[in-house]
N, C-alpha and C positions, 0 to 999 in steps of 0.2 A: 281358747279351745286346752281347757283343762286333762279333760281323758283324751288321750291320742287312737285310741279306740270308737271314741263316739263319731260316728258315721253323718249324724244329722248335725252335731257340731260344725263339720265340716263343711256341707251343706248350707246351712246357716251363714255362713261365715263367707260365702260366694255372694248368696240374695244379699247379706248387706253391704259387699263392696258393689254390686250393679245395682242397688238402690240408689246407693251413698254416687253414684255415676250420672245418674240421672240428676240429681240438686247439685251437684261439685260440678263445675267445670274444671279444677284443677285435681279431679282423681283420676285415676288410670283408667278406668272403669269408664271414662264419658264416652275415653275414643277408643272402642274395639277395634281390632282388624277384621273384617267382614270379607267373607270366602263365597264366590260362587264359581258356575261353569259354563265358557261361554257356548254357545250351539256349537262351535267346532271341535269341544269339548278344553279349550286349553281354561287350568283355572287363572282366576280373576282376586285379588285380593286388595281390599282398601280398605282403609281408616272413614267409620264412622261416626255419627256424634249418637252417643245413645239416648231417644227421648220419652222412653215411657219401658219401665221392667215393672211384672205385676208378678211376685209369685204365688197369688193364687189363682190366676188363671193360665202358668205358666207362661206369660207371653213378654219379649220385649218388644221395642217401638223404634222406628229407625224414621226419618222423613227425607224423601228424595226430589228430584225432579225426575218426571216420569220418560225422559231422556236420554237419558244414564244409560251404560253397559251393562249396569249391574239391572235393569230393569229388564232390558232385552234377556240378558241370562236365566232372569230369573219366570218370565214368560215363556223360556224354552226346557226349565227345568225350576221346579217352585222351592230348590232344597238348598240351603246356606247354610254355612259355619260360623261361628265368632271365637274372635279366641283375643284373651285381655290376660295383660300381666298386671302383678300387683304387686309392684320392689317390696312396700313396706310389709308387707303379710307374707312375701314368698311361697305366693299363691297363683298357678295358670288359672284360668277358667278355660277349658273350650266349651264350645256346645251348639250343636245341630238343630236344627230349626227344617219345618213348611212354613214357607212365605204365601201371604196372600196381602197383594198388591191392596191398595184402597185406594180409589179416585175419587173424584166429585163429590156429588154429598155424601160418601161414606166419609168424607176425611175434613170437609167441611167444617165441624167445630178444632180440630185441631190446626184449622188453615188458622182461624179467628185468634186463635193462641199464641202465633209466630209472629214474634216483633217484628215491625215494619222494616226495622235494619235487618233483620236476617232473612226477609222473604224474595230479596237478591241472589239468595241462594235458586230459586226455581224461575227458572225463563232463561238461562242466559242464551246469546246468540249470536255464531250459527250455536250448533246445540252441541253440548261436552264432549269431547272427544273429537270434534270437526279439526279438520286442519288449517293452519290460519298462516296467514302473512307474517305476523312478526307478534312474540308477544304478550302484546296488547290490544290485539285487533278482535276484539268482542267487547259485548256489551251487556250489562247483569240486570235486566228490565226485571221489574214481579210479576206473573205471568201464575196467579192462581189456578188456572188450565194445567200448569205444569206440574202441578204439588201432587205428590204421592205421598201415603203412610206406609210402611210396609212392616207388619204383625205379623211376626216372627213367633211360630208355633213351637216350644221347645219341645224336642223329641229325646235328645241327651244330655249329660250333664258329663263332661270330666275336668277331674279335679286334680293335682298333681300338685302336693304343698313340699317345697323344699326346704327344708330343717335340716338338726342335726344327722335322721334319719327322715329320708326322703319317704312321702305317704300322697298315694295314688289311690279315688276315689272313682265308679263309673254309678254315675244315676239316671236312670230310664223312666220316661214317661210312663210308659206302657206297664211297668210295675209300679205306680205310684210311686216314684221317688224314692223306693226303695235301694238304695246303698247297696255297695260289693266291691269290696279291697281289690285292687289290683296291682300288681306287683311295678313299683314305680320304673 
């Protein structure tokens, strides 16, 4: 990013980090914080694995078990937020999204690409969040019916670059991702 006033270069860097997060398990963008609001209004944040990032579609993708609290929250309020901190780039990426929950035939092609060893993340018994008698009183069978894809249609991106002089910009889907500088 040579020109500090180049909004497009800042957005390009954010998308480069997100795309890298999908491809590289060591990238900080691979495991963003994902926040939802529970039906009772309680904010909930957890780490997820970023499974897809499409700049042309303005979409991020996460896979989950349909029985998790994040799905319950999204069924009540289909909006979510992501937070990514990229230390080497001194870049904070915050995004808001409208989330579609895809299951069954809508998620079948994605399921076919989930490695066999990773499929156990979808089908935990008892369901995630259930009280158990001890730390290992659960099973992790693979259950195709519990697999869901969260298609996160981005609404806004807020970028904060922490350099010698901090820079912050906001990009909005409704404005065709035109950026605006904000006070950091």
